[in-house]
C-alpha positions as CSV (number, residue, x, y, z in Angstrom):
1,L,8.5,5.7,-5.2
2,I,8.1,8.9,-7.2
3,D,5.1,8.3,-9.5
4,Y,2.5,5.5,-9.7
5,A,-0.3,5.4,-12.3
6,A,-3.2,3.0,-12.0
7,V,-6.3,2.4,-14.2
8,V,-9.1,0.5,-12.5
9,D,-11.8,-1.4,-14.4
10,C,-14.5,-1.5,-11.7
11,G,-17.7,-0.8,-13.7
12,T,-19.9,2.2,-13.0
13,V,-18.3,4.4,-10.4
14,V,-21.0,5.8,-8.1
15,N,-18.8,7.8,-5.8
16,P,-15.5,8.8,-7.6
17,K,-13.9,10.3,-4.5
18,L,-14.5,7.2,-2.3
19,A,-13.4,4.9,-5.1
20,R,-10.2,6.9,-5.6
21,I,-9.4,6.8,-1.9
22,Q,-10.1,3.0,-1.7
23,T,-7.9,2.4,-4.7
24,E,-5.0,4.6,-3.3
25,G,-5.2,2.7,0.0
26,G,-5.0,-0.6,-1.8
27,I,-2.0,0.6,-3.8
28,C,-0.3,1.8,-0.6
29,Q,-0.8,-1.6,1.0
30,G,0.7,-3.4,-2.0
31,I,3.7,-1.1,-2.2
32,G,4.2,-1.5,1.6
33,L,4.1,-5.2,1.3
34,A,6.7,-5.2,-1.5
35,M,9.0,-2.5,-0.2
36,Y,8.8,-2.1,3.6
37,E,7.7,-5.3,5.3
38,D,10.5,-7.5,6.5
39,V,10.4,-10.8,8.3
40,Q,13.4,-11.3,10.6
41,Y,14.2,-14.3,12.8
42,S,16.6,-14.6,15.8
43,K,19.4,-17.1,15.8
44,K,17.1,-19.5,17.7
45,G,14.4,-19.2,15.0
46,K,12.0,-16.9,16.9
47,M,10.2,-14.4,14.7
48,M,11.4,-10.9,15.7
49,T,9.1,-8.8,13.5
50,N,5.8,-10.2,14.7
51,S,3.8,-7.0,15.2
52,F,3.3,-3.6,13.6
53,M,5.7,-2.0,16.0
54,Q,8.8,-3.5,14.3
55,Y,8.4,-2.2,10.8
56,K,7.0,0.8,8.9
57,I,3.5,0.6,7.6
58,P,3.3,3.3,4.8
59,S,0.4,5.7,4.5
60,R,-0.7,7.8,1.6
61,T,1.6,10.7,2.6
62,D,4.6,8.5,2.1
63,F,4.2,8.5,-1.6
64,A,4.8,11.5,-3.9
65,K,2.3,10.9,-6.7
66,I,-0.4,8.3,-7.2
67,R,-2.6,8.8,-10.2
68,V,-5.8,6.8,-10.4
69,D,-8.2,6.7,-13.4
70,F,-11.4,4.6,-13.9
71,E,-12.3,2.8,-17.1
């Protein structure tokens, strides 16, 4: 993912830095769910990816550009 833009309608922003960080974290979780998480089963039907050790959980540094604005 190269560039992601988000506009958040959250009312009056009291602490813009904290609100931006929380928004970026939620975006990263959503992107991670869509792009990285993978459920795999063995031939006997046992779930093989049942912990965070089996697949990558993205962090903010994994994305080039996330732009957040508040409305």
